[in-house]
N, C-alpha and C positions, 0 to 999 in steps of 0.2 A: 648534324647539319652540314651540308656542303656550303661553300662560298657563294654558290648560285641558287639558294633557296630563298624565296621571298613570301611575304604576305602583301596583298594589295588591298588598300582601303578605298573603297569605291567600286562600282560595278557597272560603269558606263562605258562609252566608247574609248575614253582614255586608258581605262583599265585593260580593255581588250588589246589595245595597241602595245601597251607595256608587257602584257602577258606574252604576245607573239614575239616580242623582242627577247623576253627571258628564254623562250624555247630556242631562239637562234644561238644563244650562248651555252646551250646544253642545261639550262637552269630549269627549275621547278617553282610553280606557284602552289604553295601549300594551302592557300585558301584566300578567300576575299571577305572583307568586312564591309557591310552595307546596312545601314540602319533601317533601310526601307525593304529589305528582302531577307528571307531566311529559307534556305533549301540546300539539298545536297546536288552538287553539279560536277560532272565529269571527274570523279575521284577526288573532288575537292569539297569545300563548303563555302556557303555565302551566309553570313550571320551578322548580327550586331557585334560591335566590337567586344572582344573577350581577351583580356591580357593573358589568359591561361592557354589560348590556342597557340601551339607552336611558339612558346616563349622565347626561344632562341633564334627564330627567323626574323630578319629585319623587315620593317614595313616600308612600302612606298605609298604615298598618298596620291591616288589617281583622281584628283578633283581639280578641274580647271579653274574654278573660281578662286582667286587669290585669298579673299577674306575667309571664305569657308575652309580652305586648306590651312590657313593659319589657326582658326579655332580648333579644328580637328587635331592639328599637331600638338596642341596643349593637353589634349586628353589621353593621348597614346602612351602606353607604358613601355612598349617594345623599343628596341633600338631602331634606327632608321638605316635604310640601305642607301646606295647610290646606284642608279642604273644608267649605263652608257651602252647605247646600241652599238653592235659590232660594226656597223657601216657608218658610224660617226668618225670624224677625224679631229683629234684633240692633240695639240702641241704638248710637248714635254713641259712640265712645271706649271700647267694650268691648276688653279686651286678650285675644287668643287666641294661645296658643302653638303651635309648630310640630307637625305631626303630628295636630292635633286635628280631629275630625269633628263637625259640628253638622247634625242631620237634620231632616227636614220638620216643621213645626209647632212647633219650638222657639222659645221667646221668652226673649230674654236682655235684662235691664234694665240701665239705666245704672250704671256703676261696678263691674260684674262683671269679675273677672280670672280667666282660664282658663289653666292651665298647659299642658305639653307632652303630646301623646299621650293626650288625654281624649276620651271618647266622650259626646256629648250626644245621646241618642236622640230619636225622634220625640215631640213633644208634651210636652217637659220645659220647665218654667218655672224660670229662675234669677232670683230677685228681686234688687233693687238691692243693690249693695255686697258681694255674695257672692264668695268666693275658692274656686275649685276647683283644687286643686293637681294636679301631674303624675300621669298614669296612673290617674285615676279614670274610672269608668263610671257614667253615670246612665241607667237603663233607662226605657222609654216611660212617659208620663203621670205623671211624678214632679214634685213641687214642692220647690224649695229655697227657704226663707224668707230674707228680707233679712239681710245681714251675717253669714251663715253661712259657716263655713270647713270644707271637706273637705280633710283632710290627704291626703298622697300615697297613692294606691292604693285609695282608698275605693270601694266598690260600693254603689250605691242600686238596689235592686231595683224592678221595675215597680210603678206606682201607689203610691209611697211619698210621704208628705208630711213634710218636715223643718221644724220650727219655726224661726222667725228666731232669730238670735244664737246658734245651736248651733255647736259644735266637734266634728267626728267625727274620732276618732284614726286614725293611719296604718293602712292595710290592713285596715280593718273592713268589714263588710257589714251593711247595714241593710235591713230590709223583707222 
C-alpha cells in the first residue's frame, strides 16, 4: 500500500470530489463502501462495508451529514486517513484529526486545531487560533473568524461568515 491509497465510505457527490482530489496527488481509490449499492466500477468496487477489503488502506467517510458520519465512524474497523487537496493552503503546525477532509482553495491559518471527521469544503478560510471540533462541516466559501470555537457537530452553510471569538454550540447549524 502506498501512502496515497484510500477507501471511501459513501458514493455520492462528496465521494466524487474526494476521489478527484486523490487523483491529483497521484493517489488511488481502491474502492467505495456504500450500503445502498453493490457493483464493480472502473477497476474498483462499490459494496457494503467489509473490513476485509484492503484492510491496510485508510478510509475517508464521504458523507456530508454530520450525525450519519459520526454513526458510520463507530462501525469502521479500518484506520482513517486525512485528505488535504493539493490546492489547499495550510499553515505550518495546524493540527488535523483523523478522517478529516480539506478541499481545494481552503486556507487554514496558524494555530488552527481541527478535530476528527471534519469536512472543510472548497474556498473555506479558517482564521488563526480557531478550533473546529469533531464531526463539523463547513460548506464552500465560508469564513471562520480568528479564535472561534465550533463545538462538535456544527454545520456552517455555504457563504457564511462567522465573527471572530464566536462559540457555536454542539450540533447547531448556521447560515
